[in-house]
C-alpha positions as CSV (number, residue, x, y, z in Angstrom):
1,X,-30.8,-69.2,37.2
2,X,-28.1,-70.2,39.6
3,X,-28.1,-72.8,41.7
4,X,-29.2,-70.7,44.7
5,X,-31.4,-68.3,42.8
6,X,-34.5,-70.6,43.3
7,X,-33.8,-70.8,46.9
8,X,-33.5,-66.7,47.3
9,X,-36.6,-66.2,45.6
10,X,-38.1,-68.5,48.0
11,X,-36.8,-66.9,51.1
12,X,-37.9,-63.4,49.9
13,X,-41.3,-64.3,48.9
14,X,-43.7,-61.4,49.5
15,X,-41.6,-60.4,52.6
16,X,-39.9,-57.0,53.0
17,X,-36.0,-56.8,52.8
18,X,-35.4,-56.9,56.5
19,X,-37.8,-59.7,57.1
20,X,-36.4,-61.9,54.3
21,X,-32.7,-61.0,55.2
22,X,-33.4,-61.9,59.0
23,X,-34.9,-65.3,58.1
24,X,-32.1,-66.0,55.6
25,X,-29.5,-64.9,58.1
26,X,-31.1,-67.2,60.7
27,X,-31.3,-70.2,58.4
28,X,-27.8,-69.7,57.4
29,X,-26.6,-69.8,61.0
30,X,-28.6,-72.8,61.7
31,X,-27.0,-74.4,58.8
32,X,-23.6,-73.4,59.7
33,X,-23.8,-73.4,63.4
34,X,-20.7,-75.2,64.8
35,X,-22.0,-75.5,68.1
36,X,-25.5,-76.9,67.0
37,X,-23.7,-79.4,64.5
38,X,-24.6,-77.4,61.5
39,X,-26.4,-79.5,58.9
40,X,-25.6,-82.3,60.2
41,X,-27.0,-81.5,63.8
42,X,-30.0,-80.5,62.0
43,X,-30.1,-83.9,60.5
44,X,-29.7,-85.6,63.6
45,X,-32.3,-83.4,65.2
46,X,-34.6,-84.3,62.7
47,X,-33.6,-88.2,62.9
48,X,-34.3,-88.0,66.7
49,X,-37.7,-86.7,66.3
50,X,-38.8,-89.2,64.0
51,X,-38.5,-86.9,60.7
52,X,-35.2,-88.6,59.4
53,X,-36.7,-90.2,56.3
54,X,-38.0,-86.9,55.3
55,X,-35.0,-84.9,55.8
56,X,-32.9,-87.6,54.2
57,X,-35.2,-87.3,51.1
58,X,-34.2,-83.5,50.9
59,X,-30.3,-84.7,50.8
60,X,-30.9,-87.7,48.6
61,X,-31.0,-87.6,44.9
62,X,-34.7,-88.6,44.5
63,X,-37.9,-86.5,45.0
64,X,-38.0,-84.2,48.0
65,X,-40.8,-85.0,50.7
66,X,-42.9,-82.6,51.8
67,X,-43.1,-81.1,55.6
68,X,-45.8,-79.5,57.6
69,X,-45.0,-76.3,59.5
70,X,-45.8,-78.3,62.7
71,X,-43.2,-81.0,61.6
72,X,-40.7,-78.0,61.1
73,X,-41.3,-76.9,64.5
74,X,-40.9,-80.5,65.8
75,X,-37.8,-81.0,64.1
76,X,-36.0,-78.0,65.0
77,X,-37.6,-77.2,68.2
78,X,-39.7,-74.4,69.5
79,X,-37.0,-72.4,70.9
80,X,-34.9,-72.3,67.5
81,X,-38.3,-71.1,65.7
82,X,-38.8,-68.6,68.4
83,X,-35.4,-67.4,67.9
84,X,-35.6,-67.2,63.9
85,X,-39.1,-65.6,64.5
86,X,-37.4,-62.7,66.5
87,X,-34.3,-62.4,64.0
88,X,-36.7,-62.1,61.1
89,X,-39.5,-59.8,62.9
90,X,-42.0,-62.3,62.0
91,X,-44.6,-64.6,63.9
92,X,-43.7,-68.4,64.6
93,X,-46.4,-69.4,62.4
94,X,-45.0,-67.3,59.5
95,X,-41.5,-68.7,60.2
96,X,-42.6,-72.5,60.2
97,X,-44.9,-71.9,57.1
98,X,-41.9,-70.3,55.1
99,X,-39.5,-73.0,56.5
100,X,-41.7,-75.8,55.4
101,X,-41.6,-74.5,51.8
102,X,-37.7,-73.3,52.2
103,X,-35.7,-76.0,54.0
104,X,-36.5,-79.0,51.3
105,X,-35.1,-76.6,48.6
106,X,-32.2,-75.3,50.2
107,X,-31.0,-78.5,51.6
108,X,-31.6,-80.2,48.6
109,X,-29.6,-77.5,46.7
110,X,-26.7,-77.7,49.2
111,X,-26.3,-81.5,48.9
112,X,-26.7,-82.1,45.2
113,X,-24.7,-85.2,45.3
114,X,-26.7,-86.8,47.8
115,X,-24.2,-86.2,50.7
116,X,-23.9,-83.5,53.5
117,X,-21.0,-81.2,52.6
118,X,-18.6,-80.5,55.4
119,X,-16.9,-77.5,56.7
120,X,-15.6,-75.2,53.8
121,X,-17.7,-76.4,50.9
122,X,-21.1,-75.8,53.0
123,X,-19.7,-72.4,54.3
124,X,-18.6,-71.5,50.8
125,X,-22.2,-72.3,49.3
126,X,-23.8,-70.6,52.4
127,X,-21.6,-67.4,51.6
128,X,-22.4,-67.3,48.3
129,X,-26.3,-67.5,49.1
130,X,-25.9,-64.6,51.7
131,X,-24.1,-62.6,48.9
132,X,-27.2,-62.9,46.4
133,X,-29.1,-60.6,49.1
134,X,-26.2,-58.0,49.6
């Protein structure tokens, strides 16, 4: 399996194509959103909410810490969760549950050297991941 195959499998899970594609698109938008700071902005948001050690474990080369659906909502904010849910056609509870499984693995895979990639490298990785669903 390739580097993103596990992540795609977790995103797809048992959801229909439209739901999983919507969630994947939403997560990739979140990670590459220039206005929101992309992955760096996500890290900052989690740090501000007291979840910095958790997200740092996903970026670092050690073991990934788990995160609860409630902590996902706290770290991302309810507005982002509602937007992701609307885009994916899922409930907010389904989105936070899926993201609590997905984000640690996805962020770990796009930061293999323990560093947050900037610009082009992150965009290429996310485009590759998106192409797996096409």
